[in-house]
C-alpha positions as CSV (number, residue, x, y, z in Angstrom):
1,M,55.3,45.9,20.7
2,V,54.1,48.4,23.4
3,G,54.1,51.7,22.1
4,R,55.4,54.8,23.8
5,I,53.3,57.1,25.9
6,L,51.8,59.7,23.5
7,K,52.5,63.7,24.3
8,I,49.8,65.9,23.4
9,I,51.7,68.6,21.3
10,P,50.2,70.7,18.4
11,L,50.0,69.0,15.2
12,A,52.1,70.5,12.1
13,L,50.9,73.5,10.7
14,C,50.5,73.7,6.6
15,C,51.8,77.4,6.5
16,S,51.6,80.4,8.9
17,L,50.5,82.4,6.2
18,F,47.3,80.6,6.2
19,T,44.0,81.8,8.1
20,T,43.8,80.6,11.6
21,I,40.7,79.3,14.0
22,G,40.5,79.1,17.6
23,S,39.0,75.8,17.8
24,W,39.0,72.2,16.0
25,G,36.4,72.6,13.6
26,Q,33.6,73.4,15.8
27,S,32.4,76.2,13.5
28,A,29.1,75.7,11.4
29,S,30.6,77.5,8.6
30,L,33.6,75.6,7.8
31,Q,34.0,73.4,4.8
32,V,36.4,71.0,3.3
33,R,37.9,70.8,0.1
34,M,38.7,67.4,-1.1
35,L,40.5,65.5,-3.8
36,V,40.2,62.0,-4.8
37,S,43.3,60.6,-6.6
38,S,40.8,58.4,-9.2
39,S,37.4,57.6,-9.9
40,V,37.9,54.1,-10.4
41,Y,38.8,51.2,-7.7
42,V,38.6,47.8,-6.7
43,S,37.3,47.0,-3.4
44,G,40.4,46.8,-0.9
45,D,42.2,49.4,-2.7
46,L,44.1,52.6,-1.0
47,V,42.3,55.9,-2.3
48,A,44.7,58.8,-2.2
49,L,43.3,62.0,-1.0
50,Q,43.9,65.7,-0.3
51,L,41.6,67.0,2.6
52,Q,41.9,71.0,3.1
53,T,39.9,72.8,5.9
54,L,38.2,76.0,4.5
55,D,37.1,79.0,6.6
56,P,33.5,80.6,5.7
57,D,35.2,82.9,3.1
58,G,36.6,79.9,1.5
59,L,40.1,80.4,2.8
60,P,42.4,77.7,4.0
61,V,42.9,77.0,7.4
62,T,46.2,77.0,9.4
63,D,45.4,74.5,12.2
64,G,43.0,72.4,10.3
65,S,40.1,70.4,11.9
66,L,38.9,67.0,12.6
67,I,37.0,65.7,9.6
68,N,34.9,62.8,9.2
69,L,35.1,60.9,6.0
70,Y,32.2,58.5,5.3
71,L,32.1,55.7,2.4
72,V,28.4,55.9,1.6
73,A,26.4,53.3,-0.5
74,H,23.9,54.1,-2.9
75,D,21.0,53.3,-0.5
76,G,22.4,56.1,1.8
77,S,24.1,53.6,4.4
78,T,27.4,54.2,5.7
79,S,29.7,51.4,4.8
80,A,32.7,52.8,6.6
81,I,34.4,55.7,8.0
82,E,37.6,57.4,8.9
83,R,38.7,60.4,10.4
84,F,41.6,62.9,9.6
85,N,43.5,66.0,10.8
86,S,43.5,68.1,7.7
87,G,46.4,70.4,9.7
88,N,48.6,67.3,9.9
89,Q,50.5,67.6,6.6
90,E,53.2,65.2,7.8
91,T,51.9,62.2,6.2
92,D,49.8,61.3,3.1
93,Q,46.0,61.2,3.8
94,A,44.4,57.7,2.2
95,F,41.4,55.9,2.7
96,L,41.6,52.2,2.6
97,L,38.5,50.9,1.0
98,P,37.0,47.6,2.8
99,E,37.7,44.5,0.9
100,E,33.9,43.1,0.9
101,L,32.5,46.0,-1.3
102,S,30.0,45.1,-3.7
103,T,30.3,46.5,-7.4
104,G,28.6,49.7,-7.1
105,N,28.8,53.5,-7.2
106,Y,29.8,55.3,-3.7
107,K,30.4,58.6,-2.4
108,L,33.4,59.8,-0.2
109,I,31.5,62.6,2.1
110,A,33.7,64.6,4.2
111,Q,32.3,66.8,7.0
112,I,33.7,68.7,9.9
113,Q,31.8,67.8,12.9
114,G,29.2,70.4,13.7
115,S,29.4,72.1,10.4
116,S,26.4,72.9,8.2
117,F,28.1,71.8,4.9
118,Q,29.6,68.3,3.5
119,T,31.8,67.5,0.7
120,E,31.0,64.6,-1.5
121,A,33.0,63.0,-4.3
122,L,31.4,60.0,-6.8
123,I,33.7,56.7,-7.0
124,H,33.1,53.5,-8.7
125,V,33.9,50.5,-6.8
126,Y,34.4,46.9,-8.5
127,S,34.5,43.7,-6.6
128,P,37.2,41.3,-7.5
129,T,34.6,38.8,-8.4
130,I,34.3,40.8,-11.8
131,F,37.4,39.3,-12.7
132,S,36.7,35.6,-12.6
133,S,32.9,36.2,-14.2
134,T,31.9,36.2,-17.8
135,V,28.5,38.0,-16.9
136,L,28.4,41.8,-16.8
137,P,27.4,42.9,-13.4
138,E,23.5,43.8,-13.3
139,N,24.1,47.6,-12.4
140,A,27.1,48.1,-14.9
141,N,26.2,50.1,-18.4
142,P,28.9,49.1,-20.8
143,D,27.9,52.6,-22.6
144,L,28.9,54.5,-19.7
145,G,32.6,55.9,-19.1
146,A,34.3,57.4,-16.0
147,Q,34.9,60.9,-15.6
148,I,37.6,62.5,-18.0
149,V,39.1,66.1,-16.7
150,T,40.0,68.2,-20.1
151,S,42.9,70.8,-20.1
152,S,41.9,74.3,-18.8
153,S,44.0,77.6,-18.3
154,E,47.1,77.3,-16.2
155,G,46.5,80.8,-14.4
156,E,48.4,84.0,-15.3
157,D,50.3,84.1,-12.2
158,I,51.7,80.7,-12.4
159,Q,54.5,79.5,-14.6
160,W,54.8,75.6,-15.4
161,D,57.4,73.8,-17.1
162,V,56.7,70.0,-17.9
163,K,59.4,67.7,-18.8
164,G,59.2,64.1,-19.7
165,D,60.3,63.2,-16.0
166,S,60.0,66.1,-14.1
167,F,57.6,69.3,-13.3
168,S,58.2,72.5,-12.1
169,V,56.2,75.4,-10.8
170,S,56.8,78.9,-9.6
171,S,55.1,82.1,-9.3
172,E,56.3,85.7,-8.5
173,M,52.8,86.9,-7.9
174,L,51.5,83.9,-5.4
175,D,51.4,84.8,-1.7
176,F,50.8,80.8,-1.1
177,G,49.3,78.0,-2.8
178,V,49.0,74.2,-2.1
179,L,49.7,71.7,-4.9
180,A,48.2,68.6,-5.8
181,V,50.2,66.7,-8.9
182,K,49.2,63.5,-10.4
183,V,51.2,62.0,-13.5
184,F,49.6,58.7,-15.0
185,D,48.4,56.8,-17.6
186,P,44.6,57.7,-18.5
187,L,44.3,54.3,-20.1
188,L,45.4,52.5,-17.2
189,E,44.1,55.0,-14.1
190,G,41.1,57.0,-13.5
191,Y,41.3,61.0,-13.3
192,P,41.3,62.8,-10.1
193,V,37.9,63.9,-8.8
194,V,37.4,67.1,-7.2
195,G,34.6,67.1,-4.1
196,V,31.5,69.2,-4.5
197,V,30.3,71.1,-1.4
198,R,26.9,70.6,-0.4
199,K,24.6,71.6,2.6
200,S,24.9,68.9,5.3
201,E,22.4,66.0,5.7
202,L,23.9,65.3,9.1
203,G,23.0,68.9,10.9
204,E,25.2,70.8,13.2
205,G,24.5,68.4,16.3
206,N,26.7,65.9,14.5
207,K,29.5,66.2,17.3
208,E,31.5,63.5,18.7
209,S,32.0,62.4,22.2
210,F,35.0,60.8,24.4
211,Q,33.3,61.0,27.7
212,L,35.6,59.8,31.0
213,V,33.7,59.1,34.1
214,P,36.3,58.1,36.8
215,P,35.2,56.6,40.2
216,A,36.8,59.5,42.0
217,K,36.4,63.3,41.7
218,D,39.9,64.3,43.0
219,P,41.1,66.9,40.6
220,N,44.9,66.2,41.3
221,S,44.2,62.3,40.2
222,R,45.6,61.0,37.3
223,I,43.6,59.2,34.3
224,S,45.4,56.7,32.2
225,V,43.8,55.9,29.1
226,Y,44.9,52.4,27.1
227,F,44.6,51.9,23.6
228,L,44.7,48.2,23.5
229,D,45.0,47.6,19.8
230,Q,48.1,50.1,19.7
231,E,49.4,49.4,22.8
232,L,49.7,53.0,23.5
233,V,49.2,55.0,26.8
234,E,48.3,58.5,27.1
235,E,47.7,59.9,30.6
236,Y,46.0,63.0,31.9
237,H,45.2,64.9,35.2
238,L,41.4,65.1,36.1
239,R,42.2,68.7,36.8
240,D,42.6,69.4,33.0
241,S,39.4,67.7,32.2
242,A,37.9,70.7,30.4
243,S,40.4,69.9,27.6
244,M,41.1,66.4,28.1
245,E,38.4,64.8,26.1
246,G,39.0,67.1,23.1
247,E,42.9,65.9,23.3
248,L,41.6,62.3,23.2
249,L,39.4,63.0,20.0
250,K,42.9,64.1,18.5
251,H,44.4,60.5,19.0
252,Q,45.8,58.9,15.9
253,G,44.7,55.3,15.1
254,S,41.7,53.5,16.3
255,S,41.7,51.0,18.9
256,S,39.8,49.5,21.8
257,V,39.9,51.9,24.9
258,W,40.5,50.8,28.7
259,A,40.9,53.7,31.2
260,Y,42.2,53.6,35.2
261,Q,42.3,56.3,37.5
262,F,45.2,56.8,40.3
263,D,45.5,59.3,43.0
264,N,48.4,61.8,43.3
265,L,50.7,59.4,45.1
266,G,49.9,56.9,42.3
267,E,47.7,54.8,44.3
268,P,45.0,52.8,42.3
269,L,41.4,54.2,42.7
270,G,39.6,52.2,40.2
271,E,38.6,51.6,36.5
272,V,37.0,54.5,34.5
273,T,34.0,54.3,32.5
274,V,34.5,55.3,28.7
275,N,31.5,56.8,26.8
276,L,32.0,57.0,23.2
277,L,29.3,58.2,20.7
278,D,28.5,55.8,17.7
279,W,28.9,57.9,14.7
280,K,28.9,54.7,12.5
281,N,25.5,54.4,11.5
282,K,24.6,57.7,9.6
283,Q,22.2,57.6,6.8
284,F,22.7,59.9,3.8
285,S,20.5,60.5,0.5
286,T,20.1,57.7,-1.8
287,F,21.6,58.1,-5.4
288,D,22.3,56.2,-8.5
289,N,24.2,52.9,-8.7
290,T,24.8,52.3,-12.4
291,V,28.5,52.0,-12.5
292,P,30.2,52.6,-16.0
293,F,31.7,49.8,-17.8
294,D,32.8,50.9,-21.2
295,D,36.1,49.7,-22.7
296,A,38.2,52.4,-21.1
297,V,36.9,51.1,-17.6
298,V,37.2,47.7,-18.4
299,N,40.9,48.3,-19.6
300,I,41.5,50.1,-16.2
301,L,40.1,47.1,-14.1
302,D,42.0,44.5,-16.2
303,H,45.0,46.4,-15.5
304,K,44.5,46.4,-11.9
305,R,43.8,42.7,-12.0
306,K,47.3,42.3,-13.4
307,R,48.9,44.5,-10.9
308,K,47.2,42.1,-8.1
309,Y,48.4,39.1,-9.6
310,I,51.8,40.6,-10.0
311,D,51.8,41.4,-6.4
312,Q,50.8,38.0,-5.3
313,I,53.5,36.4,-7.2
314,Y,56.5,38.9,-6.4
315,R,55.1,40.4,-3.5
316,T,55.9,44.0,-4.6
317,D,53.3,45.5,-2.3
318,F,52.3,48.1,-4.7
319,D,49.8,49.6,-2.4
320,N,51.9,49.2,0.7
321,Y,51.2,51.3,3.8
322,E,51.7,51.2,7.5
323,P,50.3,52.6,10.5
324,F,51.8,56.0,11.4
325,W,52.3,55.2,14.9
326,Q,54.3,52.3,14.4
327,K,56.9,54.6,12.8
328,S,57.7,55.8,16.4
329,D,60.4,54.5,18.2
330,Q,59.5,51.5,20.3
331,V,61.5,49.9,23.1
332,A,61.5,46.0,23.3
333,P,60.6,44.3,26.4
334,D,63.4,43.6,29.1
335,N,63.3,39.7,28.7
336,V,60.8,37.3,26.5
337,Y,60.3,33.8,27.1
338,F,58.7,31.4,24.6
339,S,57.1,28.3,25.7
340,K,58.5,26.1,23.0
341,D,61.9,26.4,24.8
342,Y,60.9,25.0,28.3
343,E,59.6,21.4,28.5
344,G,58.2,20.2,32.0
345,I,56.7,23.2,33.0
346,A,52.9,22.7,33.3
347,T,51.3,26.0,34.2
348,L,51.8,29.8,33.9
349,R,52.2,29.5,37.7
350,E,54.9,27.0,37.6
351,A,56.8,29.2,35.0
352,F,56.7,32.3,36.8
353,S,57.8,30.3,40.0
354,G,60.8,28.6,38.1
355,I,61.9,30.2,35.0
356,I,60.9,34.0,34.6
357,S,63.5,36.2,36.1
358,K,62.6,38.5,38.5
359,V,59.3,37.4,39.1
360,S,58.1,35.8,41.9
361,V,54.6,34.1,42.9
362,K,53.2,35.0,46.4
363,R,50.3,33.2,47.5
364,N,47.7,35.2,49.3
365,K,44.8,33.2,51.0
366,D,43.4,31.1,48.2
367,S,44.9,33.2,45.4
368,Y,48.5,34.0,43.9
369,E,49.9,37.4,43.5
370,L,53.0,38.1,41.0
371,I,55.4,40.4,42.1
372,L,58.2,41.8,40.0
373,S,61.6,43.3,41.2
374,P,63.1,46.3,39.1
375,A,65.6,44.9,36.2
376,N,68.8,46.4,38.1
377,S,67.9,46.0,41.7
378,G,67.3,43.0,44.0
379,F,64.5,44.4,46.0
380,R,60.7,43.9,45.0
381,Y,58.0,46.1,43.9
382,E,55.3,46.6,46.7
383,K,52.1,45.6,44.5
384,S,51.6,43.6,41.6
385,P,52.2,44.5,38.2
386,L,49.9,45.6,35.3
387,I,49.3,42.3,33.5
388,L,48.4,42.4,29.8
389,F,46.8,38.8,29.1
390,N,46.6,38.5,25.3
391,G,46.1,42.4,25.3
392,S,43.4,42.7,28.1
393,P,44.9,44.8,31.0
394,I,44.3,43.3,34.3
395,F,46.1,43.5,37.7
396,Q,45.5,40.0,38.9
397,L,45.6,36.8,37.1
398,G,43.2,34.9,39.3
399,D,42.4,31.7,38.1
400,L,44.3,32.4,34.8
401,I,47.8,31.6,36.6
402,E,46.6,27.8,36.2
403,T,46.6,28.3,32.2
404,P,48.4,25.2,30.5
405,L,51.5,26.6,29.5
406,H,51.3,24.9,26.1
407,Q,48.5,27.0,25.4
408,I,50.9,30.2,26.0
409,Y,53.1,31.6,23.0
410,S,55.2,34.0,24.8
411,I,55.5,35.8,28.1
412,S,57.3,39.2,28.2
413,V,58.5,41.2,31.0
414,Y,58.9,44.9,31.5
415,N,60.8,46.0,34.6
416,S,63.6,48.5,33.7
417,F,63.1,52.3,33.8
418,Q,63.6,52.7,29.8
419,S,60.8,50.0,28.9
420,L,58.4,51.1,31.7
421,K,58.3,54.8,31.0
422,R,55.8,54.1,27.9
423,F,53.2,52.9,30.4
424,G,53.3,56.0,32.5
425,I,51.9,55.0,36.4
426,L,50.0,51.9,34.9
427,G,53.8,50.4,34.8
428,R,54.6,51.6,38.4
429,F,55.2,48.2,39.5
430,G,56.1,46.5,36.3
431,V,54.4,45.1,33.3
432,V,54.0,41.7,32.1
433,S,52.5,40.5,28.8
434,I,51.1,37.2,28.3
435,E,50.6,36.5,24.7
436,M,48.3,32.9,23.9
437,K,48.8,30.8,20.7
438,P,46.0,31.7,18.3
439,E,44.5,28.2,18.3
440,F,43.4,28.4,21.7
441,E,40.3,30.4,22.8
442,D,41.0,33.6,24.8
443,P,39.5,33.3,28.3
444,L,39.2,37.5,28.6
445,G,37.8,37.7,24.7
446,A,34.7,38.5,25.8
447,K,35.7,41.3,28.2
448,K,37.9,42.3,25.4
449,D,35.0,42.7,23.0
450,G,33.2,44.7,25.3
451,Y,35.7,47.6,25.5
452,P,34.6,50.8,23.6
453,F,36.2,51.3,20.4
454,Y,37.4,54.3,19.2
455,L,37.9,55.6,15.6
456,G,40.8,57.5,15.9
457,I,42.6,60.0,13.5
458,N,43.1,58.1,10.1
459,D,46.9,56.7,10.6
460,L,47.6,55.3,7.1
461,V,51.0,56.2,5.7
462,Q,51.5,55.5,2.0
463,I,54.9,54.2,1.3
464,N,56.6,55.3,-1.9
465,S,59.7,53.4,-2.2
466,E,62.1,55.2,-4.5
467,E,64.1,52.1,-5.3
468,I,62.1,49.3,-7.3
469,D,63.5,45.5,-7.5
470,P,64.4,45.3,-10.8
471,S,63.7,41.6,-10.7
472,S,59.7,41.9,-10.5
473,P,57.5,43.8,-13.2
474,D,56.9,47.5,-12.6
475,L,53.2,48.2,-13.9
476,R,52.6,51.2,-12.0
477,P,50.1,53.4,-14.2
478,V,50.6,56.3,-11.6
479,L,54.0,57.5,-11.4
480,L,53.6,60.4,-9.2
481,W,51.1,61.6,-6.7
482,V,51.9,64.3,-4.4
483,S,48.9,66.2,-2.7
484,V,50.3,68.7,0.0
485,E,53.3,70.6,-1.5
486,T,53.4,74.1,-1.2
487,I,54.7,77.2,-3.3
488,N,54.7,80.8,-2.7
489,S,56.8,83.9,-4.2
490,E,60.0,82.7,-2.7
491,K,59.4,78.9,-3.1
492,S,59.1,77.1,-6.3
493,Q,58.7,73.2,-6.5
494,T,60.5,70.6,-8.8
495,L,58.8,67.2,-8.8
496,E,60.5,64.2,-10.4
497,W,59.5,60.8,-11.2
498,D,60.5,57.6,-12.8
499,D,59.4,55.6,-15.7
500,S,57.7,52.3,-15.0
501,D,57.8,49.2,-17.3
502,V,54.1,50.4,-18.6
503,Q,54.7,52.6,-22.1
504,E,51.7,54.3,-22.6
505,K,50.6,58.0,-23.0
506,H,51.2,59.6,-19.7
507,V,49.6,63.0,-18.7
508,I,50.2,65.4,-15.8
509,W,47.1,66.6,-14.0
510,V,47.7,69.6,-11.6
511,D,45.4,71.4,-8.9
512,L,46.5,74.5,-7.1
513,L,44.8,75.9,-4.3
514,R,45.6,79.6,-3.9
515,K,45.5,81.5,-0.4
516,D,42.4,83.1,-1.4
517,G,40.3,80.2,-1.9
518,T,40.7,79.9,-5.6
519,S,41.8,77.0,-7.6
520,V,43.0,75.9,-10.8
521,Q,42.9,72.5,-12.5
522,W,45.0,72.0,-15.6
523,S,46.2,68.7,-17.4
524,Q,48.3,67.7,-20.5
525,P,50.3,64.9,-22.0
526,L,53.9,64.5,-21.2
527,P,55.9,66.3,-23.8
528,Q,57.6,63.5,-25.3
529,Q,54.4,61.6,-25.7
530,S,52.7,64.8,-27.2
531,T,52.4,65.2,-31.1
532,Q,52.0,69.0,-30.6
533,K,54.5,71.3,-29.1
């Protein structure tokens, strides 16, 4: 589906009581406070996080910052990178580990671009190949265990109430606090990890760039930026170029990028050159790669193996997630034509001439041109539509109009006001989307691969379904993970959870970040499983 035109609006704020800053993470003194939900993972797992921006005095920041989160291997190389907006508290923060990671220690290193600080947390990642091997990994130590968090003081200004299926917290003295809570079985799941702040290894010059170079300098012209993989459009006036690139850096979700310029009357001026700074090849310090592999870690990994097997059999999708941008309302094309429904049509040209409604083929010397008519009108548009050929944006098909129809999966037509408004000025004369069958080579594949790839703000949303299919085993070792709940003197919080089929000794782990930047971590067994009152 083609997405809507994104409007640039301020992202959600945590709370008006937090400190504010005037720019998006450009201060060299800003820091990141990072919580990682566990220390033990299998490659391909989803890593739940909490990322908070702190000002130079250690106080939480209202409007957040753009944060780069690097996954760093033991040799200091960057294995993966995601970007987050710490001011967006509407979605869970999560990092998807690459599936091809080898067994080893990895660091999650968070840094606000331009800051002289970085925050790092060590995690242990295991390749699924260990499940089918009887040989201990070379870098595994059977005498070494994962980190365990011991109980600490709750804090005199906080009142906690832990029950078997709920947790309540309140305070008459607390101005504001951000709460993270995890209820889990420590025999089957690792404890959370609190990141450590250190001096940045990247330096203050580590800043991102999203530069657009238009063919014309007309300040009244408009630039349409098309995100191919998301099929989303963002539009800007060139006179707003001072803020345009900064706004583009806030785009949610990663995608290849293409841009085009139009004058103030909507006439095309030409393709816009997009220059993106490659920030993936960052080098950090090396560190030890010996992973813990004692009986406790083996037990956690064995449970992960069982859960992955159950997921394959019952399709429970226990780490289910979806891109945030897909949750937005999307309008279907006005008409969709599937090639399997038509016989005797040899090429795209014949299809457009004979079976595709509101589309005609106009011969122009030695080439053919598509012309659309509006959905509810008999007249024709003046010029050719935007054509998305297997996702690649073009305005003329050229020789592609003779593509054999048996290679085409579908042809979608957008020619109503409702369906076209998502394209902005790109869809002024309609839009035709042509999707090829996957078994055939994309003739524009090389061109598509050449488009610059933008690593947008992390767009994963973890889905925690409240209803669990009773026919499938529920092997959740984590009954609850929340990372962005807030409390103050007038607002308490009560969190509830459901039991799973895992009948072991669950504990509750709590982290509270106060307005003054201080924090409390605390844990205890759930009451009904504790031998002490």
